Steps between C-alpha positions, in 0.01 A plus 500: 500500500690800366828366641370522857450211737243463776568252780161327485646166609664653807173673588301179474759306699504760778126458549445133413427409861287808573161372619321831438281465189504877453880495466480220244234694307718812489796300371283335238358838393845657484650221290201469269483876444873510432464222245242706310694826523260655751777656708281739703273213605803288588645782711171546683498134603869510597452814710211337686728204561788721618273673752368178655594510869587131525794494258843385608802721431601271212151509345496880523846520341403279206166676452666843494764374256228370267312832527817678387544257210140547384538878519812478280316278256205739485735792438673310217165414345379860514820612331422289192370692199122503490443453875 
């Protein structure tokens, strides 16, 4: 995707044992939206995830890293002619 990488696998692995269905839904929404180029929708889900009070330090770190990667990807996409 425009030479940028998003750590979707790391995100999923960080939350694979999370029992909260809301967390799993946000991850699913973020990844699905990213797949379809809906960066704003992906960021909304990731920001909800990042603000969840039950996250571990590692989960927060990975979530914030992915948010940064998606923002870079969105910026690259917007810089393309015609967007």
